[in-house]
BAKOLMAR-759524 format. One record per residue (C-alpha): residue number from 1; x negated, y, z. Coordinates in steps of 0.25 Angstrom, whole numbers. Layout:
BEGIN
nr | xx | yy | zz
NUM | X | Y | Z .
...
end
This chain:
BEGIN
nr | xx | yy | zz
1 | -672 | 183 | 258 .
2 | -662 | 189 | 268 .
3 | -649 | 184 | 274 .
4 | -638 | 193 | 277 .
5 | -637 | 197 | 291 .
6 | -622 | 193 | 293 .
7 | -619 | 188 | 306 .
8 | -609 | 176 | 306 .
9 | -606 | 163 | 313 .
10 | -596 | 153 | 310 .
11 | -585 | 160 | 319 .
12 | -587 | 173 | 313 .
13 | -589 | 169 | 298 .
14 | -578 | 171 | 288 .
15 | -585 | 163 | 277 .
16 | -594 | 151 | 279 .
17 | -600 | 143 | 267 .
18 | -606 | 129 | 268 .
19 | -616 | 125 | 258 .
20 | -626 | 113 | 255 .
21 | -627 | 102 | 245 .
22 | -617 | 92 | 241 .
23 | -615 | 81 | 252 .
24 | -620 | 90 | 264 .
25 | -607 | 92 | 270 .
26 | -602 | 107 | 266 .
27 | -587 | 104 | 264 .
28 | -586 | 95 | 276 .
29 | -593 | 106 | 286 .
30 | -585 | 117 | 279 .
31 | -572 | 110 | 283 .
32 | -577 | 107 | 297 .
33 | -582 | 121 | 299 .
34 | -569 | 127 | 294 .
35 | -561 | 119 | 304 .
36 | -570 | 125 | 316 .
37 | -568 | 139 | 311 .
38 | -553 | 138 | 306 .
39 | -558 | 142 | 292 .
40 | -553 | 141 | 278 .
41 | -562 | 132 | 269 .
42 | -567 | 135 | 255 .
43 | -571 | 122 | 249 .
44 | -579 | 119 | 236 .
45 | -569 | 113 | 226 .
46 | -579 | 100 | 224 .
47 | -568 | 89 | 222 .
48 | -561 | 98 | 212 .
49 | -572 | 99 | 203 .
50 | -570 | 89 | 192 .
51 | -584 | 90 | 186 .
52 | -592 | 87 | 199 .
53 | -591 | 72 | 198 .
54 | -596 | 72 | 184 .
55 | -607 | 82 | 187 .
56 | -612 | 73 | 198 .
57 | -611 | 61 | 190 .
58 | -616 | 65 | 176 .
59 | -623 | 79 | 180 .
60 | -626 | 89 | 169 .
61 | -614 | 87 | 161 .
62 | -604 | 91 | 172 .
63 | -612 | 102 | 179 .
64 | -606 | 114 | 172 .
65 | -591 | 111 | 174 .
66 | -594 | 106 | 188 .
67 | -601 | 120 | 191 .
68 | -591 | 128 | 184 .
69 | -580 | 121 | 192 .
70 | -586 | 125 | 205 .
71 | -590 | 139 | 200 .
72 | -575 | 142 | 197 .
73 | -569 | 135 | 209 .
74 | -578 | 143 | 218 .
75 | -575 | 156 | 211 .
76 | -560 | 154 | 213 .
77 | -562 | 150 | 227 .
78 | -570 | 163 | 231 .
79 | -559 | 171 | 223 .
80 | -548 | 164 | 231 .
81 | -556 | 167 | 244 .
82 | -557 | 182 | 240 .
83 | -542 | 183 | 237 .
84 | -539 | 176 | 250 .
85 | -548 | 185 | 258 .
86 | -560 | 178 | 261 .
87 | -562 | 184 | 276 .
88 | -548 | 181 | 280 .
89 | -552 | 169 | 286 .
90 | -565 | 160 | 289 .
91 | -569 | 152 | 277 .
92 | -579 | 140 | 276 .
93 | -583 | 136 | 262 .
94 | -591 | 123 | 258 .
95 | -599 | 131 | 247 .
96 | -606 | 144 | 245 .
97 | -601 | 151 | 231 .
98 | -615 | 156 | 228 .
99 | -621 | 143 | 228 .
100 | -613 | 139 | 216 .
101 | -624 | 143 | 207 .
102 | -634 | 133 | 214 .
103 | -626 | 121 | 208 .
104 | -626 | 129 | 195 .
105 | -641 | 130 | 194 .
106 | -643 | 116 | 199 .
107 | -633 | 109 | 189 .
108 | -632 | 118 | 176 .
109 | -642 | 119 | 165 .
110 | -646 | 133 | 161 .
111 | -635 | 135 | 151 .
112 | -624 | 131 | 160 .
113 | -630 | 139 | 171 .
114 | -629 | 152 | 162 .
115 | -615 | 149 | 159 .
116 | -612 | 146 | 174 .
117 | -618 | 160 | 178 .
118 | -610 | 167 | 167 .
119 | -597 | 161 | 172 .
120 | -601 | 164 | 187 .
121 | -604 | 178 | 183 .
122 | -591 | 180 | 177 .
123 | -583 | 174 | 188 .
124 | -590 | 185 | 197 .
125 | -587 | 178 | 210 .
126 | -591 | 186 | 222 .
127 | -591 | 175 | 233 .
128 | -591 | 180 | 247 .
129 | -604 | 178 | 256 .
130 | -602 | 168 | 267 .
131 | -603 | 173 | 281 .
132 | -612 | 160 | 283 .
133 | -617 | 149 | 274 .
134 | -620 | 136 | 280 .
135 | -630 | 127 | 271 .
136 | -630 | 113 | 274 .
137 | -643 | 106 | 270 .
138 | -645 | 91 | 270 .
139 | -655 | 81 | 264 .
140 | -653 | 75 | 251 .
141 | -652 | 61 | 258 .
142 | -641 | 67 | 268 .
143 | -633 | 72 | 256 .
144 | -634 | 59 | 248 .
145 | -629 | 51 | 261 .
146 | -617 | 61 | 263 .
147 | -613 | 60 | 248 .
148 | -613 | 46 | 249 .
149 | -603 | 46 | 261 .
150 | -594 | 56 | 253 .
151 | -583 | 51 | 244 .
152 | -583 | 60 | 233 .
153 | -582 | 58 | 217 .
154 | -595 | 63 | 215 .
155 | -604 | 62 | 227 .
156 | -609 | 49 | 223 .
157 | -615 | 55 | 210 .
158 | -624 | 65 | 217 .
159 | -638 | 61 | 217 .
160 | -651 | 64 | 225 .
161 | -657 | 72 | 214 .
162 | -646 | 81 | 213 .
163 | -644 | 83 | 228 .
164 | -659 | 86 | 229 .
165 | -658 | 97 | 219 .
166 | -646 | 102 | 225 .
167 | -652 | 103 | 239 .
168 | -664 | 110 | 234 .
169 | -655 | 120 | 226 .
170 | -647 | 123 | 240 .
171 | -660 | 124 | 247 .
172 | -664 | 135 | 237 .
173 | -651 | 142 | 237 .
174 | -650 | 144 | 252 .
175 | -665 | 147 | 253 .
176 | -661 | 160 | 245 .
177 | -647 | 162 | 251 .
178 | -646 | 176 | 258 .
179 | -632 | 180 | 256 .
180 | -628 | 178 | 270 .
181 | -630 | 169 | 284 .
182 | -634 | 155 | 280 .
183 | -635 | 142 | 289 .
184 | -644 | 131 | 284 .
185 | -640 | 118 | 291 .
186 | -648 | 105 | 290 .
187 | -636 | 95 | 288 .
188 | -643 | 82 | 285 .
189 | -641 | 75 | 298 .
190 | -628 | 82 | 303 .
191 | -614 | 79 | 300 .
192 | -606 | 91 | 305 .
193 | -593 | 86 | 299 .
194 | -593 | 73 | 307 .
195 | -602 | 75 | 319 .
196 | -596 | 85 | 329 .
197 | -609 | 87 | 335 .
198 | -615 | 91 | 321 .
199 | -604 | 100 | 318 .
200 | -604 | 107 | 332 .
201 | -619 | 109 | 330 .
202 | -618 | 115 | 317 .
203 | -606 | 124 | 320 .
204 | -614 | 130 | 332 .
205 | -625 | 133 | 322 .
206 | -615 | 140 | 312 .
207 | -609 | 148 | 324 .
208 | -624 | 153 | 328 .
209 | -627 | 156 | 314 .
210 | -627 | 171 | 311 .
211 | -633 | 179 | 299 .
212 | -646 | 174 | 292 .
213 | -651 | 161 | 289 .
214 | -651 | 149 | 299 .
215 | -655 | 135 | 298 .
216 | -649 | 124 | 307 .
217 | -655 | 110 | 308 .
218 | -646 | 102 | 317 .
219 | -656 | 91 | 321 .
220 | -666 | 102 | 325 .
221 | -655 | 109 | 333 .
222 | -651 | 96 | 340 .
223 | -666 | 95 | 345 .
224 | -668 | 109 | 349 .
end
């Protein structure tokens, strides 16, 4: 696999996407990074999805409507970005559009996936490629602890088995990702939103990241 040689850093990027499994801290980091860079935020419409709680509570029965809500919402956001000139300012997103199919493959049966693909193809979304993708990794135990601390309508229904499948799917997705620069962060033991030292360390790494694939283990970096 090859990665685009595009050179970037937090200060020069126009579009940064933050990714990772539920509970890893994508949205919180996106908001913090947007403050640092005086950037516009593009946030996934999670709380607006009326099917999400039922999906996590009951599983398969609500998988298709939950997935389609996200597909249409994300397609609309991409279109709005294009109409407002994506590159007129720095933008930080808490999701990567092209990983939408990761969830479709994980949650839908074969017939539902065929329908999803047909609709996605008809939407003909042409999402912009981020100047930098930050992929936050964390252990399943760490994710469960963070979900337990959050106060949302659906987090309490997310179980270990689903998180194990999800983290595996993310690992496979980013193993193959070669659309542009990628920073993979071991986020199991850091809190870059509430711990200033953790955030400064991560921000410095983001600033140093140029084209290619990079791995950042904060614990190892602290010992170096």
